[in-house]
C-alpha positions in Angstrom: 51.7 -36.1 -78.3 48.4 -36.7 -76.8 48.9 -35.1 -73.7 49.9 -31.8 -75.5 46.8 -31.9 -77.5 44.2 -32.1 -74.5 45.3 -28.5 -73.0 44.1 -26.6 -76.1 41.2 -29.2 -76.5 39.9 -28.1 -73.1 40.6 -24.3 -73.2 38.8 -24.8 -76.8 35.9 -25.7 -75.3 35.8 -23.4 -72.6 35.9 -20.6 -75.0 33.2 -22.0 -77.2 30.3 -20.4 -75.6 32.1 -17.2 -75.4 32.1 -17.4 -78.9 29.4 -18.5 -79.6 27.6 -16.1 -77.8 29.7 -13.2 -79.4 29.0 -14.5 -83.1 25.0 -14.2 -81.6 25.5 -11.2 -81.1 26.9 -10.5 -77.6 25.6 -12.1 -74.0 22.0 -12.9 -72.6 21.9 -10.8 -69.8 22.0 -8.0 -71.7 24.6 -5.2 -72.4 24.7 -3.7 -68.9 26.4 -7.3 -67.5 29.7 -6.3 -68.3 32.4 -8.6 -66.4 33.6 -12.7 -67.6 31.1 -15.8 -67.7 33.5 -17.0 -65.6 32.4 -15.6 -62.4 29.2 -17.3 -61.9 29.5 -20.4 -64.8 32.1 -23.2 -65.0 34.1 -25.0 -68.0 31.3 -27.9 -66.9 28.1 -26.6 -67.8 26.3 -22.9 -68.1 23.1 -24.3 -65.8 22.3 -24.2 -63.3 24.7 -22.1 -61.8 26.0 -24.4 -58.9 28.9 -22.5 -57.5 28.5 -18.9 -55.4 29.2 -16.4 -57.8 32.4 -14.3 -57.3 30.8 -10.6 -58.6 30.2 -8.2 -56.2 27.0 -7.7 -56.4 26.8 -4.7 -54.4 28.5 -2.9 -57.4 24.7 -3.0 -58.2 23.4 -0.8 -55.1 21.6 -3.9 -54.0 24.2 -6.1 -52.0 23.0 -9.1 -50.9 23.2 -9.7 -47.0 22.0 -12.4 -44.8 18.5 -14.1 -46.3 19.0 -12.3 -49.9 22.4 -13.4 -49.9 21.1 -17.2 -49.8 18.2 -16.9 -52.5 19.3 -18.3 -56.0 20.0 -15.9 -58.6 16.8 -16.8 -60.9 14.9 -16.7 -57.6 15.1 -12.5 -58.3 16.1 -12.9 -62.3 13.2 -14.4 -63.7 14.6 -13.9 -66.9 18.1 -13.9 -68.2 18.7 -9.6 -68.7 19.4 -8.8 -65.1 18.8 -5.3 -64.7 15.1 -5.5 -65.2 14.9 -6.5 -62.1 13.4 -3.8 -59.6 14.8 -3.5 -56.7 11.4 -2.8 -54.4 10.4 -5.4 -51.6 7.1 -5.7 -53.6 8.9 -6.2 -56.7 9.5 -9.7 -55.4 7.8 -10.3 -52.6 3.5 -10.1 -52.7 2.3 -7.8 -50.2 0.0 -10.0 -48.4 -1.2 -6.7 -46.5 -2.5 -5.3 -49.7 -0.9 -2.5 -49.6 -3.0 -1.0 -46.0 0.5 -0.7 -44.1 2.1 1.0 -47.0 4.8 0.0 -48.9 7.7 0.2 -47.6 8.3 -3.4 -46.3 11.4 -2.2 -44.2 10.1 -0.4 -41.9 8.3 -4.0 -39.9 10.5 -6.4 -41.8 14.1 -7.1 -42.4 16.2 -8.9 -44.4 17.3 -11.7 -41.6 13.2 -12.6 -41.0 9.7 -11.9 -41.9 8.9 -11.6 -38.4 10.8 -8.9 -36.7 8.6 -8.6 -34.0 11.1 -6.0 -32.1 11.2 -4.0 -35.1 7.4 -4.0 -35.4 6.3 -2.7 -32.1 8.7 0.0 -32.3 6.0 0.9 -35.7 2.8 -0.2 -33.6 3.5 2.0 -31.0 3.2 5.4 -33.7 -0.2 3.8 -34.3 -3.2 4.8 -32.0 -3.1 1.4 -29.7 0.8 1.3 -28.6 1.9 -1.7 -27.2 2.9 -1.7 -23.4 3.9 -4.6 -20.9 1.7 -7.6 -21.7 0.7 -6.5 -24.7 4.4 -5.8 -26.1 5.6 -9.8 -25.4 2.0 -11.3 -27.9 2.3 -12.8 -31.4 0.2 -10.1 -33.9 -2.2 -13.1 -34.6 -3.4 -13.0 -30.8 -5.1 -9.7 -32.1 -5.6 -9.9 -35.3 -6.7 -13.6 -35.4 -9.9 -13.3 -36.1 -9.1 -10.4 -39.4 -9.0 -12.1 -42.9 -5.2 -13.4 -42.8 -2.4 -10.6 -43.1 -5.3 -7.7 -42.4 -4.9 -4.7 -39.8 -6.4 -2.1 -40.6 -9.6 -1.5 -38.3 -9.2 -3.8 -35.7 -11.0 -2.9 -32.4 -8.8 -0.8 -29.7 -11.3 -1.7 -27.1 -10.1 -4.2 -24.8 -13.4 -6.4 -24.7 -13.1 -7.3 -28.1 -9.7 -9.2 -27.2 -10.2 -9.8 -23.7 -14.5 -10.9 -23.6 -13.3 -14.1 -22.6 -11.1 -13.4 -19.5 -14.3 -10.7 -18.9 -16.4 -13.5 -19.0 -14.5 -16.4 -16.8 -13.4 -13.9 -13.9 -15.2 -15.4 -10.5 -13.1 -13.1 -7.7 -14.9 -11.2 -8.0 -17.7 -12.2 -10.8 -17.4 -9.5 -13.7 -20.4 -10.4 -15.7 -22.9 -10.9 -12.6 -21.3 -7.9 -11.0 -22.4 -5.6 -14.1 -18.3 -4.3 -14.3 -17.7 -2.2 -17.5 -16.1 -3.8 -20.1 -13.7 -1.3 -20.8 -10.8 -3.4 -18.7 -8.5 0.0 -17.9 -11.1 1.3 -16.1 -9.2 -1.4 -13.4 -6.7 -2.5 -14.9 -3.4 -0.2 -15.8 -2.2 -0.9 -19.7 1.3 -0.9 -17.9 0.9 -4.0 -16.2 2.3 -7.6 -16.7 -0.9 -9.0 -14.9 -4.3 -9.2 -14.4 -4.2 -8.5 -10.5 -3.4 -5.3 -8.5 -6.4 -4.0 -10.1 -7.7 -1.2 -9.0 -10.8 0.0 -9.1 -12.0 3.9 -9.3 -14.9 4.1 -6.2 -15.8 7.2 -7.1 -19.4 6.8 -6.2 -18.3 6.1 -2.9 -15.0 7.2 -2.2 -12.9 4.5 0.0 -10.9 7.3 2.5 -9.7 5.5 6.1 -10.6 2.2 7.3 -12.9 1.7 3.9 -9.9 2.0 1.5 -8.3 -1.1 3.6 -11.6 -3.3 2.9 -11.7 -5.9 0.5 -14.5 -5.8 -2.0 -16.7 -8.8 -0.8 -17.1 -7.3 2.8 -19.7 -4.7 1.1 -20.2 -6.7 -1.5 -21.5 -9.8 -0.4 -22.1 -12.8 -2.8 -20.7 -10.7 -5.7 -23.0 -8.4 -6.0 -21.9 -4.7 -6.8 -24.8 -2.8 -8.5 -27.3 -1.2 -6.1 -25.1 -1.5 -3.1 -26.6 0.9 -0.6 -24.5 3.8 0.8 -25.7 3.8 4.2 -23.7 2.6 7.0 -26.1 1.1 8.7 -26.3 -1.4 5.2 -22.8 -2.6 6.4 -22.5 -2.0 9.9 -26.2 -2.8 11.4 -24.0 -5.5 13.2 -21.5 -2.8 14.9 -24.3 -1.1 15.8 -26.2 -3.9 17.6 -23.4 -4.6 19.4 -22.4 -1.6 21.1 -23.0 -1.4 24.4 -20.7 1.3 25.8 -22.9 2.5 25.6 -26.2 0.5 23.9 -27.0 1.9 20.8 -30.1 0.6 20.2 -31.3 1.4 23.6 -30.3 4.7 23.3 -32.4 5.5 20.6 -29.2 6.3 18.5 -29.7 6.9 15.1 -28.1 4.9 12.3 -26.4 7.2 10.3 -22.9 5.9 12.0 -21.2 9.4 10.2 -23.2 11.5 12.8 -20.4 10.2 15.9 -18.5 8.3 13.9 -15.3 8.9 11.4 -14.2 6.7 8.7 -10.7 6.4 10.4 -12.1 3.9 13.1 -15.0 3.4 15.7 -12.8 5.3 18.4 -12.7 8.2 18.7 -16.5 8.8 18.5 -17.9 12.6 18.3 -21.3 13.0 18.5 -22.1 16.6 17.9 -24.3 17.8 20.5 -24.6 21.5 19.0 -27.1 19.8 16.7 -29.5 18.9 19.4 -31.7 21.1 21.9 -29.0 20.9 24.3 -25.4 22.8 23.4 -22.2 21.5 25.7 -20.9 24.6 26.4 -18.2 25.6 29.4 -18.3 22.8 31.8 -20.6 20.2 30.1 -18.3 19.9 27.3 -16.0 17.6 28.8 -17.9 15.4 30.9 -17.9 11.5 30.0 -21.2 11.6 28.5 -22.8 9.0 31.3 -22.9 11.8 33.7 -26.1 13.2 32.5 -27.1 9.7 30.7 -27.8 7.4 33.4 -27.8 4.1 32.5 -27.0 4.4 28.7 -30.0 6.4 28.4 -30.0 9.2 25.9 -33.9 9.5 23.9 -35.9 12.0 26.1 -33.3 13.2 28.5 -34.3 16.6 30.4 -32.5 19.7 29.3 -33.7 21.1 32.5 -29.9 21.7 34.9 -32.1 20.3 38.3 -32.5 17.3 36.4 -28.6 16.5 36.5 -27.7 19.2 39.4 -30.9 18.6 42.3 -27.5 16.8 44.4 -25.6 20.0 43.5 -28.3 22.2 44.3 -28.8 20.8 48.0 -25.0 20.8 49.2 -24.7 24.2 48.0 -27.2 25.4 50.6 -25.8 27.9 53.1 -27.5 26.5 54.5 -30.4 26.1 51.9 -31.6 26.7 48.4 -34.7 26.5 49.4 -37.7 29.2 47.7 -34.6 30.0 45.1 -36.2 28.5 41.2 -34.9 25.3 40.3 -33.5 27.4 37.4 -30.0 27.2 38.2 -28.6 29.3 35.0 -30.9 32.6 37.0 -27.5 32.3 39.9 -24.8 30.2 38.1 -23.5 30.2 34.1 -22.7 26.9 32.6 -18.9 27.6 33.0 -18.1 26.9 37.1 -20.6 27.0 40.0 -19.0 29.9 41.6 -19.0 32.9 41.0 -23.2 32.7 41.3 -24.5 35.9 40.3 -28.1 36.3 41.3 -30.3 39.9 39.9 -32.2 40.7 43.6 -32.6 44.2 42.3 -34.1 43.5 38.6 -36.3 40.4 39.7 -37.4 41.3 42.9 -36.4 43.9 45.1 -33.3 46.4 45.0 -30.9 46.0 48.0 -27.5 47.2 45.5 -29.2 49.7 44.6 -31.3 53.1 45.8 -32.0 53.3 49.5 -31.1 49.9 50.5 -27.3 49.9 49.0 -25.2 49.4 51.3 -27.7 48.6 54.5 -27.2 45.2 54.8 -24.2 43.0 55.5 -25.9 39.3 54.8 -28.7 37.7 53.3 -30.3 36.9 56.9 -31.0 40.4 57.7 -34.1 40.3 55.6 -34.9 36.0 55.1 -34.7 35.4 58.8 -35.8 31.7 58.1 -32.6 30.1 56.0 -35.1 27.0 55.0 -37.4 29.3 53.0 -35.8 32.7 50.6 -39.3 33.8 50.1 -40.5 34.7 53.2 -39.0 37.9 54.3 -39.1 40.9 56.9 -38.6 44.5 56.5 -39.2 45.1 60.2 -35.7 44.1 61.5 -33.7 46.9 60.1 -33.9 50.9 60.9 -35.9 52.3 61.6 -38.5 49.6 60.8 -37.9 47.9 64.4 -38.9 50.7 66.4 -43.0 50.2 65.8 -44.6 53.1 67.9 -41.8 55.3 65.7 -43.2 53.7 61.9 -46.7 53.8 63.4 -46.7 57.5 63.6 -45.3 57.7 60.6 -48.2 56.5 58.9 -51.0 57.7 60.8 -52.6 59.0 57.7 -51.6 56.3 55.6 -54.9 54.2 54.6 -54.8 50.4 54.8 -51.3 50.9 56.8 -50.1 47.5 58.6 -47.2 47.1 60.7 -46.3 44.1 58.6 -43.6 42.7 56.1 -46.1 42.2 52.9 -47.7 45.8 53.6 -44.5 47.5 53.5 -43.5 45.7 49.6 -47.1 46.7 48.8 -46.8 50.1 49.1 -42.8 50.1 48.4 -41.8 47.8 46.0 -38.7 49.1 44.7 -37.8 50.3 48.3 -38.7 54.1 47.5 -39.8 56.6 50.7 
């Protein structure tokens, strides 16, 4: 009999709270919550609810997933009237950003964790400072740590703000001493994962050829960058002084290396002789410098042909050039010695035109002394070799003499 009486008593005890609530005019959770009390409460006690409710929260339009599924009901439902709780994040979570990032927490955060940085970086890329490479791996506080906690608006985007210590500590080269700008992006790419591999835009002195392969220290000794001279000799003075083929110092060569050398290598060197008072034309253009500049003597070299061609003049005599002018160019051109063209008609006496045209066959007919072309005779040709006849024709000519100089004085152009 006692056992049978216990069961109805237990049922009665479970029903008492429900009966009590109904007697009081309804559920304390409000009329909107139309569920059985047993889905959340047990027969042992009403509160606290220490078992997972069987109530399907997704039916409210706010499913409990991830971290939300692990919080206690009272964490969100501070009063017993459950339908008075908002569904916006800010209804439960204090906005530590104070509204500066908007009110959609889910733009950066997820229900799994507050620090979903992967999503934060995607959001960050919609700002004026996208996160690339090394920047994408740093924690938010690495850049925003100097501001008020969780305040991000107004963070400077210039590199020097975050990297000032790196700038000051860099010694290869010493950025501060060199006066390098603090705009890191001028040398370092934002897409790089390391400081190494910096490329400085050397626009003030474009680095081409061999200059592009040189290290900074080769020109900027001692880490000195500001005020470095752009004159070749400021770096290449030792090269200039060591050069012996030809000897630049002895030759008095200019120290402007670019006048002879290119930027790719010292050789081949090309000196623009056209800028001097003796342009190299014809056969002169292919000559080695040493042919004219003996013993590496360049400054003060004579531009007279005979200064180089004295020996050639002697060898070319047939049998001699004696009496010829020493201006080679009066007969020869710069392309070759032969053919030589001497303007006998224009400069001295017409032998290729007028009455003497075709009347001679060799220079010796008029110039009997092969060693002296200044000496000439008019008396070896017909009719002058007949003195009686010549004298007879000149009996009425005042000052006549049977002499070649007298003939030339009266007949300078060979006319009768």
